[in-house]
PQR file of N, CA, C, O and H, with PARSE charges and radii, in Angstrom:
ATOM      1  N   UNK A   1      29.978   2.922 -31.357 -0.4000 1.5000
ATOM      2  CA  UNK A   1      29.086   2.349 -29.891 -0.0000 2.0000
ATOM      3  C   UNK A   1      27.984   2.224 -30.046  0.5500 1.7000
ATOM      4  O   UNK A   1      27.373   3.146 -30.585 -0.5500 1.4000
ATOM      5  N   UNK A   2      27.395   1.216 -29.699 -0.4000 1.5000
ATOM      6  CA  UNK A   2      26.142   0.859 -29.632 -0.0000 2.0000
ATOM      7  C   UNK A   2      25.388   1.113 -28.412  0.5500 1.7000
ATOM      8  O   UNK A   2      25.789   0.792 -27.293 -0.5500 1.4000
ATOM      9  H   UNK A   2      27.891   0.467 -29.261  0.4000 1.0000
ATOM     10  N   UNK A   3      24.138   1.777 -28.689 -0.4000 1.5000
ATOM     11  CA  UNK A   3      23.193   2.170 -27.636 -0.0000 2.0000
ATOM     12  C   UNK A   3      22.346   1.185 -27.396  0.5500 1.7000
ATOM     13  O   UNK A   3      22.059   0.314 -28.217 -0.5500 1.4000
ATOM     14  H   UNK A   3      23.812   2.038 -29.598  0.4000 1.0000
ATOM     15  N   UNK A   4      21.861   1.279 -26.155 -0.4000 1.5000
ATOM     16  CA  UNK A   4      20.973   0.105 -25.453 -0.0000 2.0000
ATOM     17  C   UNK A   4      19.433   0.629 -25.671  0.5500 1.7000
ATOM     18  O   UNK A   4      19.034   1.620 -25.058 -0.5500 1.4000
ATOM     19  H   UNK A   4      22.094   1.986 -25.488  0.4000 1.0000
ATOM     20  N   UNK A   5      18.732   0.026 -26.429 -0.4000 1.5000
ATOM     21  CA  UNK A   5      17.196   0.323 -26.680 -0.0000 2.0000
ATOM     22  C   UNK A   5      16.440  -0.443 -25.394  0.5500 1.7000
ATOM     23  O   UNK A   5      16.380  -1.642 -25.121 -0.5500 1.4000
ATOM     24  H   UNK A   5      19.056  -0.779 -26.927  0.4000 1.0000
ATOM     25  N   UNK A   6      15.950   0.595 -24.792 -0.4000 1.5000
ATOM     26  CA  UNK A   6      15.402  -0.149 -23.523 -0.0000 2.0000
ATOM     27  C   UNK A   6      14.062  -1.010 -23.693  0.5500 1.7000
ATOM     28  O   UNK A   6      13.760  -2.042 -23.093 -0.5500 1.4000
ATOM     29  H   UNK A   6      15.998   1.569 -25.014  0.4000 1.0000
ATOM     30  N   UNK A   7      13.286  -0.267 -24.738 -0.4000 1.5000
ATOM     31  CA  UNK A   7      11.917  -0.747 -25.313 -0.0000 2.0000
ATOM     32  C   UNK A   7      12.138  -2.285 -25.882  0.5500 1.7000
ATOM     33  O   UNK A   7      11.338  -3.183 -25.618 -0.5500 1.4000
ATOM     34  H   UNK A   7      13.531   0.571 -25.226  0.4000 1.0000
ATOM     35  N   UNK A   8      13.319  -2.483 -26.695 -0.4000 1.5000
ATOM     36  CA  UNK A   8      13.771  -3.577 -27.315 -0.0000 2.0000
ATOM     37  C   UNK A   8      13.982  -4.760 -26.097  0.5500 1.7000
ATOM     38  O   UNK A   8      13.481  -5.884 -26.085 -0.5500 1.4000
ATOM     39  H   UNK A   8      13.969  -1.753 -26.910  0.4000 1.0000
ATOM     40  N   UNK A   9      14.852  -4.167 -25.113 -0.4000 1.5000
ATOM     41  CA  UNK A   9      15.210  -5.161 -24.426 -0.0000 2.0000
ATOM     42  C   UNK A   9      14.196  -5.558 -23.192  0.5500 1.7000
ATOM     43  O   UNK A   9      14.245  -6.624 -22.577 -0.5500 1.4000
ATOM     44  H   UNK A   9      15.259  -3.253 -25.123  0.4000 1.0000
ATOM     45  N   UNK A  10      13.451  -4.699 -23.000 -0.4000 1.5000
ATOM     46  CA  UNK A  10      12.049  -5.091 -22.215 -0.0000 2.0000
ATOM     47  C   UNK A  10      11.284  -5.859 -23.051  0.5500 1.7000
ATOM     48  O   UNK A  10      10.845  -6.771 -22.352 -0.5500 1.4000
ATOM     49  H   UNK A  10      13.411  -3.834 -23.500  0.4000 1.0000
ATOM     50  N   UNK A  11      10.935  -5.964 -24.047 -0.4000 1.5000
ATOM     51  CA  UNK A  11      10.237  -6.796 -25.054 -0.0000 2.0000
ATOM     52  C   UNK A  11      10.945  -8.051 -24.930  0.5500 1.7000
ATOM     53  O   UNK A  11      10.344  -9.018 -24.461 -0.5500 1.4000
ATOM     54  H   UNK A  11      11.292  -5.223 -24.616  0.4000 1.0000
ATOM     55  N   UNK A  12      12.346  -8.167 -25.353 -0.4000 1.5000
ATOM     56  CA  UNK A  12      12.769  -9.480 -25.411 -0.0000 2.0000
ATOM     57  C   UNK A  12      12.609 -10.184 -24.056  0.5500 1.7000
ATOM     58  O   UNK A  12      12.248 -11.359 -24.008 -0.5500 1.4000
ATOM     59  H   UNK A  12      12.834  -7.382 -25.733  0.4000 1.0000
ATOM     60  N   UNK A  13      12.889  -9.435 -22.911 -0.4000 1.5000
ATOM     61  CA  UNK A  13      12.579 -10.134 -21.472 -0.0000 2.0000
ATOM     62  C   UNK A  13      11.133 -10.384 -21.328  0.5500 1.7000
ATOM     63  O   UNK A  13      10.919 -11.519 -20.902 -0.5500 1.4000
ATOM     64  H   UNK A  13      13.182  -8.480 -22.950  0.4000 1.0000
ATOM     65  N   UNK A  14      10.259  -9.809 -21.509 -0.4000 1.5000
ATOM     66  CA  UNK A  14       8.620 -10.294 -21.742 -0.0000 2.0000
ATOM     67  C   UNK A  14       8.624 -11.486 -22.595  0.5500 1.7000
ATOM     68  O   UNK A  14       8.126 -12.510 -22.127 -0.5500 1.4000
ATOM     69  H   UNK A  14      10.433  -8.887 -21.855  0.4000 1.0000
ATOM     70  N   UNK A  15       9.063 -11.501 -23.661 -0.4000 1.5000
ATOM     71  CA  UNK A  15       8.816 -12.741 -24.553 -0.0000 2.0000
ATOM     72  C   UNK A  15       9.632 -13.794 -23.961  0.5500 1.7000
ATOM     73  O   UNK A  15       8.982 -14.827 -23.802 -0.5500 1.4000
ATOM     74  H   UNK A  15       9.467 -10.669 -24.042  0.4000 1.0000
ATOM     75  N   UNK A  16      10.797 -13.863 -23.599 -0.4000 1.5000
ATOM     76  CA  UNK A  16      11.434 -14.662 -22.867 -0.0000 2.0000
ATOM     77  C   UNK A  16      10.616 -15.486 -21.460  0.5500 1.7000
ATOM     78  O   UNK A  16      10.658 -16.702 -21.271 -0.5500 1.4000
ATOM     79  H   UNK A  16      11.325 -13.024 -23.728  0.4000 1.0000
ATOM     80  N   UNK A  17       9.992 -14.618 -20.698 -0.4000 1.5000
ATOM     81  CA  UNK A  17       9.432 -15.098 -19.353 -0.0000 2.0000
ATOM     82  C   UNK A  17       8.124 -15.579 -19.845  0.5500 1.7000
ATOM     83  O   UNK A  17       7.572 -16.450 -19.173 -0.5500 1.4000
ATOM     84  H   UNK A  17       9.958 -13.631 -20.852  0.4000 1.0000
ATOM     85  N   UNK A  18       7.499 -15.115 -20.992 -0.4000 1.5000
ATOM     86  CA  UNK A  18       6.248 -15.816 -21.588 -0.0000 2.0000
ATOM     87  C   UNK A  18       6.570 -17.031 -22.051  0.5500 1.7000
ATOM     88  O   UNK A  18       5.936 -17.976 -21.583 -0.5500 1.4000
ATOM     89  H   UNK A  18       7.947 -14.408 -21.538  0.4000 1.0000
ATOM     90  N   UNK A  19       7.626 -17.303 -23.077 -0.4000 1.5000
ATOM     91  CA  UNK A  19       7.829 -18.727 -23.399 -0.0000 2.0000
ATOM     92  C   UNK A  19       8.368 -19.635 -22.056  0.5500 1.7000
ATOM     93  O   UNK A  19       7.933 -20.786 -22.095 -0.5500 1.4000
ATOM     94  H   UNK A  19       8.141 -16.535 -23.457  0.4000 1.0000
ATOM     95  N   UNK A  20       8.978 -19.426 -21.222 -0.4000 1.5000
ATOM     96  CA  UNK A  20       9.491 -20.042 -19.970 -0.0000 2.0000
ATOM     97  C   UNK A  20       7.986 -20.435 -19.291  0.5500 1.7000
ATOM     98  O   UNK A  20       7.661 -21.585 -18.993 -0.5500 1.4000
ATOM     99  H   UNK A  20       9.331 -18.492 -21.189  0.4000 1.0000
ATOM    100  N   UNK A  21       7.148 -19.249 -19.115 -0.4000 1.5000
ATOM    101  CA  UNK A  21       6.094 -19.879 -18.458 -0.0000 2.0000
ATOM    102  C   UNK A  21       4.881 -20.761 -19.114  0.5500 1.7000
ATOM    103  O   UNK A  21       3.968 -21.270 -18.464 -0.5500 1.4000
ATOM    104  H   UNK A  21       7.412 -18.315 -19.358  0.4000 1.0000
ATOM    105  N   UNK A  22       5.051 -20.839 -20.496 -0.4000 1.5000
ATOM    106  CA  UNK A  22       3.957 -21.477 -21.400 -0.0000 2.0000
ATOM    107  C   UNK A  22       4.898 -22.924 -21.601  0.5500 1.7000
ATOM    108  O   UNK A  22       4.299 -23.852 -22.145 -0.5500 1.4000
ATOM    109  H   UNK A  22       5.793 -20.426 -21.024  0.4000 1.0000
ATOM    110  N   UNK A  23       6.018 -23.110 -21.282 -0.4000 1.5000
ATOM    111  CA  UNK A  23       6.432 -24.252 -21.691 -0.0000 2.0000
ATOM    112  C   UNK A  23       6.011 -25.644 -21.028  0.5500 1.7000
ATOM    113  O   UNK A  23       6.268 -26.720 -21.567 -0.5500 1.4000
ATOM    114  H   UNK A  23       6.505 -22.356 -20.840  0.4000 1.0000
ATOM    115  N   UNK A  24       5.416 -25.538 -19.945 -0.4000 1.5000
ATOM    116  CA  UNK A  24       4.625 -26.307 -18.953 -0.0000 2.0000
ATOM    117  C   UNK A  24       2.927 -26.504 -19.292  0.5500 1.7000
ATOM    118  O   UNK A  24       2.153 -27.381 -18.911 -0.5500 1.4000
ATOM    119  H   UNK A  24       5.208 -24.663 -19.507  0.4000 1.0000
ATOM    120  N   UNK A  25       2.755 -25.580 -19.968 -0.4000 1.5000
ATOM    121  CA  UNK A  25       1.174 -25.514 -20.719 -0.0000 2.0000
ATOM    122  C   UNK A  25       1.127 -26.134 -22.134  0.5500 1.7000
ATOM    123  O   UNK A  25       2.112 -26.336 -22.844 -0.5500 1.4000
ATOM    124  H   UNK A  25       3.384 -24.867 -20.278  0.4000 1.0000
ATOM    125  N   UNK A  26      -0.187 -26.412 -22.450 -0.4000 1.5000
ATOM    126  CA  UNK A  26      -0.601 -26.910 -23.689 -0.0000 2.0000
ATOM    127  C   UNK A  26      -1.063 -25.404 -24.203  0.5500 1.7000
ATOM    128  O   UNK A  26      -1.048 -24.381 -23.518 -0.5500 1.4000
ATOM    129  H   UNK A  26      -0.987 -26.248 -21.874  0.4000 1.0000
ATOM    130  N   UNK A  27      -1.528 -25.546 -25.749 -0.4000 1.5000
ATOM    131  CA  UNK A  27      -2.035 -24.291 -26.541 -0.0000 2.0000
ATOM    132  C   UNK A  27      -3.334 -24.038 -25.803  0.5500 1.7000
ATOM    133  O   UNK A  27      -3.663 -22.871 -25.592 -0.5500 1.4000
ATOM    134  H   UNK A  27      -1.541 -26.377 -26.306  0.4000 1.0000
ATOM    135  N   UNK A  28      -4.209 -25.184 -25.334 -0.4000 1.5000
ATOM    136  CA  UNK A  28      -5.516 -25.065 -25.064 -0.0000 2.0000
ATOM    137  C   UNK A  28      -5.503 -24.073 -23.277  0.5500 1.7000
ATOM    138  O   UNK A  28      -6.481 -23.533 -22.759 -0.5500 1.4000
ATOM    139  H   UNK A  28      -3.942 -26.132 -25.506  0.4000 1.0000
ATOM    140  N   UNK A  29      -4.369 -24.118 -22.833 -0.4000 1.5000
ATOM    141  CA  UNK A  29      -4.498 -23.751 -21.501 -0.0000 2.0000
ATOM    142  C   UNK A  29      -4.046 -22.120 -21.845  0.5500 1.7000
ATOM    143  O   UNK A  29      -4.589 -21.229 -21.191 -0.5500 1.4000
ATOM    144  H   UNK A  29      -3.574 -24.556 -23.254  0.4000 1.0000
ATOM    145  N   UNK A  30      -3.260 -21.849 -22.661 -0.4000 1.5000
ATOM    146  CA  UNK A  30      -2.857 -20.615 -23.056 -0.0000 2.0000
ATOM    147  C   UNK A  30      -3.977 -19.658 -23.794  0.5500 1.7000
ATOM    148  O   UNK A  30      -4.024 -18.428 -23.761 -0.5500 1.4000
ATOM    149  H   UNK A  30      -2.819 -22.572 -23.193  0.4000 1.0000
ATOM    150  N   UNK A  31      -4.721 -20.421 -24.360 -0.4000 1.5000
ATOM    151  CA  UNK A  31      -5.866 -19.687 -25.330 -0.0000 2.0000
ATOM    152  C   UNK A  31      -6.975 -19.610 -23.798  0.5500 1.7000
ATOM    153  O   UNK A  31      -7.794 -18.709 -23.615 -0.5500 1.4000
ATOM    154  H   UNK A  31      -4.683 -21.420 -24.386  0.4000 1.0000
ATOM    155  N   UNK A  32      -6.802 -20.440 -23.116 -0.4000 1.5000
ATOM    156  CA  UNK A  32      -8.100 -20.035 -21.942 -0.0000 2.0000
ATOM    157  C   UNK A  32      -7.459 -19.039 -21.242  0.5500 1.7000
ATOM    158  O   UNK A  32      -8.169 -18.061 -21.007 -0.5500 1.4000
ATOM    159  H   UNK A  32      -6.136 -21.171 -23.264  0.4000 1.0000
ATOM    160  N   UNK A  33      -6.175 -18.992 -20.786 -0.4000 1.5000
ATOM    161  CA  UNK A  33      -5.830 -17.817 -19.937 -0.0000 2.0000
ATOM    162  C   UNK A  33      -5.837 -16.572 -20.729  0.5500 1.7000
ATOM    163  O   UNK A  33      -6.020 -15.527 -20.104 -0.5500 1.4000
ATOM    164  H   UNK A  33      -5.598 -19.786 -20.977  0.4000 1.0000
ATOM    165  N   UNK A  34      -5.654 -16.515 -22.109 -0.4000 1.5000
ATOM    166  CA  UNK A  34      -5.758 -15.175 -22.756 -0.0000 2.0000
ATOM    167  C   UNK A  34      -7.161 -14.764 -22.795  0.5500 1.7000
ATOM    168  O   UNK A  34      -7.436 -13.576 -22.622 -0.5500 1.4000
ATOM    169  H   UNK A  34      -5.506 -17.363 -22.616  0.4000 1.0000
ATOM    170  N   UNK A  35      -8.146 -15.699 -23.023 -0.4000 1.5000
ATOM    171  CA  UNK A  35      -9.805 -15.314 -23.096 -0.0000 2.0000
ATOM    172  C   UNK A  35     -10.056 -14.807 -21.738  0.5500 1.7000
ATOM    173  O   UNK A  35     -10.716 -13.774 -21.620 -0.5500 1.4000
ATOM    174  H   UNK A  35      -7.924 -16.664 -23.164  0.4000 1.0000
ATOM    175  N   UNK A  36      -9.509 -15.542 -20.479 -0.4000 1.5000
ATOM    176  CA  UNK A  36     -10.028 -14.823 -19.223 -0.0000 2.0000
ATOM    177  C   UNK A  36      -9.287 -13.607 -19.273  0.5500 1.7000
ATOM    178  O   UNK A  36      -9.890 -12.775 -18.596 -0.5500 1.4000
ATOM    179  H   UNK A  36      -8.973 -16.381 -20.574  0.4000 1.0000
ATOM    180  N   UNK A  37      -8.495 -13.243 -19.654 -0.4000 1.5000
ATOM    181  CA  UNK A  37      -7.845 -11.642 -19.526 -0.0000 2.0000
ATOM    182  C   UNK A  37      -8.645 -10.779 -20.333  0.5500 1.7000
ATOM    183  O   UNK A  37      -8.580  -9.586 -20.039 -0.5500 1.4000
ATOM    184  H   UNK A  37      -8.005 -13.919 -20.204  0.4000 1.0000
ATOM    185  N   UNK A  38      -9.576 -11.189 -21.528 -0.4000 1.5000
ATOM    186  CA  UNK A  38     -10.583 -10.408 -21.902 -0.0000 2.0000
ATOM    187  C   UNK A  38     -11.826 -10.461 -21.837  0.5500 1.7000
ATOM    188  O   UNK A  38     -12.556  -9.684 -22.452 -0.5500 1.4000
ATOM    189  H   UNK A  38      -9.629 -12.158 -21.767  0.4000 1.0000
ATOM    190  N   UNK A  39     -12.219 -11.358 -21.103 -0.4000 1.5000
ATOM    191  CA  UNK A  39     -13.647 -11.741 -20.586 -0.0000 2.0000
ATOM    192  C   UNK A  39     -14.735 -10.368 -21.082  0.5500 1.7000
ATOM    193  O   UNK A  39     -15.383 -10.318 -22.128 -0.5500 1.4000
ATOM    194  H   UNK A  39     -11.625 -11.988 -20.604  0.4000 1.0000
ATOM    195  N   UNK A  40     -14.697  -9.518 -20.187 -0.4000 1.5000
ATOM    196  CA  UNK A  40     -15.636  -8.356 -20.390 -0.0000 2.0000
ATOM    197  C   UNK A  40     -15.871  -8.041 -21.894  0.5500 1.7000
ATOM    198  O   UNK A  40     -16.882  -8.211 -22.576 -0.5500 1.4000
ATOM    199  H   UNK A  40     -14.171  -9.559 -19.337  0.4000 1.0000
ATOM    200  N   UNK A  41     -14.788  -7.592 -22.183 -0.4000 1.5000
ATOM    201  CA  UNK A  41     -14.632  -7.128 -23.876 -0.0000 2.0000
ATOM    202  C   UNK A  41     -14.878  -8.202 -24.770  0.5500 1.7000
ATOM    203  O   UNK A  41     -15.443  -7.856 -25.807 -0.5500 1.4000
ATOM    204  H   UNK A  41     -13.967  -7.454 -21.629  0.4000 1.0000
ATOM    205  N   UNK A  42     -14.605  -9.441 -24.656 -0.4000 1.5000
ATOM    206  CA  UNK A  42     -15.038 -10.486 -25.569 -0.0000 2.0000
ATOM    207  C   UNK A  42     -16.374 -10.955 -25.647  0.5500 1.7000
ATOM    208  O   UNK A  42     -16.782 -11.690 -26.546 -0.5500 1.4000
ATOM    209  H   UNK A  42     -14.146  -9.722 -23.813  0.4000 1.0000
ATOM    210  N   UNK A  43     -17.149 -10.468 -24.570 -0.4000 1.5000
ATOM    211  CA  UNK A  43     -18.728 -11.130 -24.520 -0.0000 2.0000
ATOM    212  C   UNK A  43     -19.398  -9.866 -24.278  0.5500 1.7000
ATOM    213  O   UNK A  43     -19.776  -9.595 -23.138 -0.5500 1.4000
ATOM    214  H   UNK A  43     -16.818  -9.870 -23.840  0.4000 1.0000
ATOM    215  N   UNK A  44     -19.566  -9.129 -25.174 -0.4000 1.5000
ATOM    216  CA  UNK A  44     -20.377  -7.788 -24.847 -0.0000 2.0000
ATOM    217  C   UNK A  44     -21.985  -8.282 -24.681  0.5500 1.7000
ATOM    218  O   UNK A  44     -22.546  -9.355 -24.899 -0.5500 1.4000
ATOM    219  H   UNK A  44     -19.259  -9.349 -26.100  0.4000 1.0000
ATOM    220  N   UNK A  45     -22.435  -7.009 -24.201 -0.4000 1.5000
ATOM    221  CA  UNK A  45     -24.151  -7.232 -23.553 -0.0000 2.0000
ATOM    222  C   UNK A  45     -24.825  -7.125 -25.007  0.5500 1.7000
ATOM    223  O   UNK A  45     -24.239  -6.420 -25.829 -0.5500 1.4000
ATOM    224  H   UNK A  45     -21.979  -6.137 -24.024  0.4000 1.0000
ATOM    225  N   UNK A  46     -25.893  -7.707 -25.349 -0.4000 1.5000
ATOM    226  CA  UNK A  46     -26.620  -7.725 -26.534 -0.0000 2.0000
ATOM    227  C   UNK A  46     -27.407  -6.317 -26.209  0.5500 1.7000
ATOM    228  O   UNK A  46     -27.805  -5.963 -25.099 -0.5500 1.4000
ATOM    229  H   UNK A  46     -26.369  -8.280 -24.682  0.4000 1.0000
ATOM    230  N   UNK A  47     -27.529  -5.614 -27.430 -0.4000 1.5000
ATOM    231  CA  UNK A  47     -28.089  -4.261 -27.500 -0.0000 2.0000
ATOM    232  C   UNK A  47     -29.633  -4.288 -27.873  0.5500 1.7000
ATOM    233  O   UNK A  47     -30.377  -3.334 -27.646 -0.5500 1.4000
ATOM    234  H   UNK A  47     -27.205  -5.902 -28.331  0.4000 1.0000
ATOM    235  N   UNK A  48     -30.093  -5.625 -28.544 -0.4000 1.5000
ATOM    236  CA  UNK A  48     -31.414  -6.018 -28.927 -0.0000 2.0000
ATOM    237  C   UNK A  48     -31.984  -7.365 -28.083  0.5500 1.7000
ATOM    238  O   UNK A  48     -31.196  -8.248 -27.744 -0.5500 1.4000
ATOM    239  H   UNK A  48     -29.488  -6.400 -28.728  0.4000 1.0000
ATOM    240  N   UNK A  49     -32.999  -7.420 -27.865 -0.4000 1.5000
ATOM    241  CA  UNK A  49     -33.772  -8.656 -27.180 -0.0000 2.0000
ATOM    242  C   UNK A  49     -34.209  -9.615 -28.473  0.5500 1.7000
ATOM    243  O   UNK A  49     -34.736  -9.173 -29.494 -0.5500 1.4000
ATOM    244  H   UNK A  49     -33.639  -6.704 -28.140  0.4000 1.0000
ATOM    245  N   UNK A  50     -33.894 -10.991 -28.234 -0.4000 1.5000
ATOM    246  CA  UNK A  50     -34.105 -12.059 -29.115 -0.0000 2.0000
ATOM    247  C   UNK A  50     -35.701 -12.117 -29.156  0.5500 1.7000
ATOM    248  O   UNK A  50     -36.431 -12.116 -28.165 -0.5500 1.4000
ATOM    249  H   UNK A  50     -33.466 -11.350 -27.404  0.4000 1.0000
ATOM    250  N   UNK A  51     -36.120 -12.167 -30.542 -0.4000 1.5000
ATOM    251  CA  UNK A  51     -37.659 -12.606 -30.874 -0.0000 2.0000
ATOM    252  C   UNK A  51     -37.582 -13.679 -31.940  0.5500 1.7000
ATOM    253  O   UNK A  51     -36.626 -13.964 -32.661 -0.5500 1.4000
ATOM    254  H   UNK A  51     -35.528 -12.168 -31.348  0.4000 1.0000
ATOM    255  N   UNK A  52     -38.812 -14.222 -31.885 -0.4000 1.5000
ATOM    256  CA  UNK A  52     -38.860 -15.327 -32.936 -0.0000 2.0000
ATOM    257  C   UNK A  52     -39.581 -14.544 -34.017  0.5500 1.7000
ATOM    258  O   UNK A  52     -40.444 -13.685 -33.835 -0.5500 1.4000
ATOM    259  H   UNK A  52     -39.588 -13.991 -31.299  0.4000 1.0000
ATOM    260  N   UNK A  53     -39.069 -14.998 -35.225 -0.4000 1.5000
ATOM    261  CA  UNK A  53     -39.556 -14.685 -36.478 -0.0000 2.0000
ATOM    262  C   UNK A  53     -41.218 -14.883 -36.578  0.5500 1.7000
ATOM    263  O   UNK A  53     -41.716 -15.973 -36.295 -0.5500 1.4000
ATOM    264  H   UNK A  53     -38.368 -15.697 -35.373  0.4000 1.0000
ATOM    265  N   UNK A  54     -41.971 -13.838 -36.968 -0.4000 1.5000
ATOM    266  CA  UNK A  54     -43.379 -14.099 -37.074 -0.0000 2.0000
ATOM    267  C   UNK A  54     -44.125 -14.112 -35.652  0.5500 1.7000
ATOM    268  O   UNK A  54     -45.335 -14.330 -35.709 -0.5500 1.4000
ATOM    269  H   UNK A  54     -41.566 -12.953 -37.199  0.4000 1.0000
ATOM    270  N   UNK A  55     -43.594 -13.918 -34.462 -0.4000 1.5000
ATOM    271  CA  UNK A  55     -44.146 -14.004 -33.008 -0.0000 2.0000
ATOM    272  C   UNK A  55     -44.849 -12.484 -33.117  0.5500 1.7000
ATOM    273  O   UNK A  55     -44.466 -11.477 -33.714 -0.5500 1.4000
ATOM    274  H   UNK A  55     -42.611 -13.741 -34.416  0.4000 1.0000
ATOM    275  N   UNK A  56     -45.922 -12.711 -32.371 -0.4000 1.5000
ATOM    276  CA  UNK A  56     -47.032 -11.741 -32.032 -0.0000 2.0000
ATOM    277  C   UNK A  56     -46.278 -10.631 -30.844  0.5500 1.7000
ATOM    278  O   UNK A  56     -45.653 -10.964 -29.837 -0.5500 1.4000
ATOM    279  H   UNK A  56     -46.233 -13.529 -31.886  0.4000 1.0000
ATOM    280  N   UNK A  57     -46.461  -9.751 -31.153 -0.4000 1.5000
ATOM    281  CA  UNK A  57     -46.111  -8.699 -29.929 -0.0000 2.0000
ATOM    282  C   UNK A  57     -46.777  -8.967 -28.589  0.5500 1.7000
ATOM    283  O   UNK A  57     -47.855  -9.558 -28.539 -0.5500 1.4000
ATOM    284  H   UNK A  57     -46.969  -9.480 -31.971  0.4000 1.0000
ATOM    285  N   UNK A  58     -46.136  -8.532 -27.487 -0.4000 1.5000
ATOM    286  CA  UNK A  58     -46.722  -8.923 -26.240 -0.0000 2.0000
ATOM    287  C   UNK A  58     -47.430  -7.571 -25.652  0.5500 1.7000
ATOM    288  O   UNK A  58     -46.762  -6.542 -25.544 -0.5500 1.4000
ATOM    289  H   UNK A  58     -45.259  -8.052 -27.527  0.4000 1.0000
ATOM    290  N   UNK A  59     -48.640  -7.607 -25.323 -0.4000 1.5000
ATOM    291  CA  UNK A  59     -49.591  -6.383 -24.690 -0.0000 2.0000
ATOM    292  C   UNK A  59     -48.753  -6.164 -23.240  0.5500 1.7000
ATOM    293  O   UNK A  59     -48.353  -7.085 -22.528 -0.5500 1.4000
ATOM    294  H   UNK A  59     -49.183  -8.442 -25.411  0.4000 1.0000
ATOM    295  N   UNK A  60     -48.600  -4.867 -23.002 -0.4000 1.5000
ATOM    296  CA  UNK A  60     -47.640  -4.482 -21.859 -0.0000 2.0000
ATOM    297  C   UNK A  60     -49.020  -4.270 -20.888  0.5500 1.7000
ATOM    298  O   UNK A  60     -48.900  -3.920 -19.714 -0.5500 1.4000
ATOM    299  H   UNK A  60     -48.925  -4.119 -23.580  0.4000 1.0000
TER
END
């Protein structure tokens, strides 16, 4: 008797839904959508300020 693995079934269902949703879209649209979902993490804040090499330090 075969048992049903709910995790596998859920994964298969999700993959099928993603394939159906992406059929009408091109690869660029899929990439744009994926990047939008990771926006804050994909563009971290710089920890240093940009300077030109050899530039003099400013007096405060």
